[in-house]
Structures are given as structure tokens and as C-alpha cells.
C-alpha positions in Angstrom: 10.2 40.0 52.9 12.0 39.8 49.8 12.5 36.5 49.8 9.5 35.4 50.5 8.3 37.3 47.6 10.6 35.8 45.4 10.3 32.0 46.0 6.2 32.5 45.4 7.4 33.9 42.2 9.9 31.0 41.6 7.2 28.5 42.7 4.3 30.0 39.9 6.9 30.1 37.2 7.6 26.6 37.9 3.9 25.9 37.8 3.2 27.4 34.6 6.2 25.7 32.7 4.6 22.5 34.0 1.9 22.8 32.0 3.3 24.1 29.3 4.0 22.0 26.3 7.5 20.9 25.9 9.5 21.9 22.6 10.3 17.8 22.6 6.6 16.9 23.4 4.3 15.2 20.8 1.5 18.3 20.1 5.4 20.4 19.1 6.7 17.5 16.9 5.4 16.9 13.6 4.8 13.5 12.5 6.9 11.3 10.3 4.1 10.1 8.6 3.2 13.6 5.4 -0.5 12.3 5.0 -1.2 11.8 9.3 0.3 15.4 9.6 -2.4 16.6 7.0 -6.0 17.0 8.1 -9.7 14.4 8.1 -10.3 16.0 4.5 -6.9 16.3 2.6 -6.7 12.0 4.1 -9.8 12.1 2.6 -9.6 13.6 -0.5 -6.0 11.3 -1.3 -7.8 8.0 -0.8 -10.5 9.3 -3.2 -7.6 9.8 -5.8 -6.6 7.2 -5.2 -9.8 5.3 -5.5 -10.2 7.0 -8.8 -7.4 5.3 -10.5 -8.4 1.8 -9.9 -10.9 3.3 -11.9 -9.1 4.7 -14.2 -6.3 2.1 -15.0 -6.3 -1.1 -17.7 -3.1 -3.3 -15.8 -2.0 -2.9 -12.0 1.3 -4.3 -11.2 1.8 -5.3 -7.3 5.3 -5.6 -5.5 4.7 -9.5 -4.2 7.2 -9.4 -0.9 5.9 -6.0 0.4 2.6 -6.9 0.4 3.3 -10.2 1.6 3.5 -8.5 5.1 0.7 -5.6 5.3 -2.8 -8.0 5.8 -2.3 -9.9 9.5 -3.4 -13.0 7.5 -1.2 -13.5 5.4 1.2 -11.9 7.4 1.0 -14.8 9.7 1.4 -17.3 6.7 4.5 -15.8 5.5 6.2 -15.7 9.2 4.8 -19.2 10.5 7.3 -20.7 7.1 4.1 -20.9 4.8 5.2 -19.1 1.5 3.4 -21.0 -0.9 -0.5 -20.6 0.9 0.5 -17.1 1.8 1.8 -15.9 -1.6 -1.8 -17.7 -2.6 -3.9 -15.6 -0.7 -2.1 -12.4 -1.8 -3.1 -14.1 -4.9 -6.9 -14.5 -4.5 -6.6 -11.5 -2.3 -5.9 -9.3 -5.9 -8.0 -11.4 -8.0 -11.5 -11.2 -6.3 -10.9 -7.3 -5.9 -10.0 -7.2 -10.1 -13.2 -9.4 -10.7 -15.8 -6.9 -8.5 -14.0 -3.9 -10.5 -14.1 -5.4 -13.9 -11.6 -3.3 -15.2 -7.7 -4.2 -15.3 -5.6 -6.7 -15.3 -2.2 -7.8 -13.1 0.6 -9.4 -12.9 1.8 -10.3 -9.5 6.0 -10.3 -9.5 7.6 -11.7 -6.2 11.4 -11.9 -5.7 11.9 -15.3 -6.3 8.9 -17.9 -6.5 8.4 -21.4 -8.0 4.6 -21.2 -8.7 4.4 -18.8 -12.1 1.4 -18.9 -14.2 -0.7 -17.1 -16.6 -4.6 -17.1 -16.9 -7.8 -15.4 -18.0 -10.9 -14.7 -15.5 -14.0 -13.2 -16.1 -15.3 -10.3 -14.2 -18.1 -10.3 -11.8 -22.0 -10.0 -12.4 -23.1 -7.9 -15.6 -19.9 -6.9 -16.4 -18.0 -8.7 -19.6 -14.2 -8.2 -19.1 -12.3 -10.9 -19.3 -9.2 -9.9 -17.9 -5.2 -11.5 -17.0 -4.0 -12.7 -14.1 0.0 -13.2 -14.7 2.3 -14.2 -11.5 6.3 -14.2 -12.0 8.6 -14.7 -10.5 11.7 -11.6 -10.4 14.4 -14.3 -10.1 16.7 -15.3 -12.0 16.2 -13.0 -14.4 16.4 -10.0 -11.5 17.6 -10.1 -7.5 14.6 -8.6 -6.8 10.7 -8.0 -7.8 11.8 -4.1 -7.5 14.8 -4.4 -10.5 12.1 -6.5 -12.4 8.9 -3.5 -11.2 11.3 -0.7 -12.4 12.1 -2.6 -15.9 8.7 -2.8 -17.0 8.0 1.5 -15.4 10.8 1.8 -18.4 9.5 -0.2 -20.8 5.9 1.8 -20.2 5.1 4.6 -23.5 2.2 6.6 -23.3 -1.1 5.5 -22.9 0.0 2.3 -21.5 2.2 4.3 -18.6 -0.7 6.6 -18.0 -3.2 3.5 -17.9 -1.1 1.5 -15.5 -0.5 1.5 -11.5 1.9 0.0 -9.6 1.4 -1.0 -5.9 4.0 -1.2 -3.2 5.0 0.5 0.1 8.6 0.9 -0.7 10.0 3.5 -0.4 12.9 3.3 -2.2 11.0 1.0 -5.2 8.1 4.3 -5.5 11.2 7.4 -6.2 12.5 4.8 -8.6 9.6 4.1 -10.5 9.0 7.5 -10.4 11.8 8.7 -11.9 10.8 6.4 -14.9 7.6 8.7 -15.3 5.4 6.7 -13.2 3.2 8.6 -11.6 -0.1 6.3 -10.5 1.5 4.6 -6.9 -0.4 3.3 -4.2 0.7 1.7 -1.0 0.4 -1.7 -0.8 -1.9 -1.3 2.6 -4.0 2.1 1.3 -4.6 -0.7 -1.3 -6.0 -3.0 1.3 -8.2 -0.9 2.7 -9.7 0.5 -0.1 -10.5 -2.9 -1.3 -12.3 -3.2 1.8 -14.1 -0.3 1.7 -14.8 -0.6 -1.6 -16.1 -4.5 -1.8 -17.7 -3.9 2.2 -19.2 -6.9 3.7 -18.0 -9.1 0.0 -14.1 -8.2 0.6 -12.2 -11.7 0.6 -13.0 -13.5 3.6 -9.6 -15.0 5.3 -9.4 -17.7 7.3 -6.7 -17.5 10.3 -3.9 -20.1 10.3 -3.8 -21.8 13.6 
């Protein structure tokens, strides 16, 4: 009888253990992405903070190589070895948003590109702003766009630094920029999401490559 009772207890205990979440289950593990581990309200507040930065800044610096692999259309072009087309698609995406905002100049830096230039363009609609665009290559002066962006950050002072934002998802670069006093850094994915959210149906349309 005692054996039967013990057997029943063992079966009951086994069932309870199977129902309980294991210590290495998804529900028990913290996520690697800090933004994903926060609640919806916190994520919303963070996104609003990023949007405010783009309303307040006057200069935006873009990590070109990093941004080539975020948006589906641009990434596909790059993976198809259509480097020039990918760079042009990224530039057009950024410029259209800058025209829409009418508030910030653009510096887009690639590790290496042959298509470097400087130009000016007018903001959309009633905004009378004249904005500037610079597409530049880090090489041969610098090894990578990361090094070029860090050097730019080193030379920014006071209001100029305060009114600048850097767009990259490179964690090491983010840390290097922060060491130079940069406080406004937006992830590349967040930037694309902000553009699509703010511009709605007017966000840059892109045809998928064949």
C-alpha cells in the first residue's frame, strides 16, 4: 500500500514539474534587447524621444554602410552587388525625409564610395529652409566611416554638438561617439521606422529590384 501511495505521489509531482516553466524558458530569461524587455509604455516613450531629437537638431550624420543593411529594398540592392543603386536609394530616402522636416542638414558617410558630392535643396511646402547634403567617403583619409564619424564628433563643440544627431546601429560606434560627448544617437532601424511613421502614406516608396 505504501508503495502505491508513493508511486501516486511521484506521478503527481512529475505532472506539476511539467506544468511549471523551466528556469531556461523564454518566460524566465531576460531578453538581450533592452528595448524589448521594457513595457509598451517605455518603448513608446523612447520612440517619442527619438522623434523629438529629429525636431530639434540642425545636423544629422549617417553611418552609410550600417544603414545599407536595414531596409529590405536597400539591403536587397546591396546583396545583389548593386552598390551604387543601394547608396542612391538610401540617399533619396534620407533627403525626402529632410525635405519633409525642413530642419536639418545631412552628412552621409560610407567606408568607400566614388560618388561623393555636396549640394543644397529646398524643404517641402511652406518651409523656406535651404538644406545641405554631403555624401562623402571615409577612405582614403580614414579606414572606416566609424573613424570618420568619431573624428567629426571630436570637433563638435557646445550648441553645434547639442544640435547634432548621429544615426547608426553599430554598438561599438555608439560607445565611441558617447565617449566624445554625443548624447543624440538614433539606431538605423529606429530612423527608418520614424520616417515611415511621420510621413505615413508619403514615406519614400521603393520598387523592389528584379
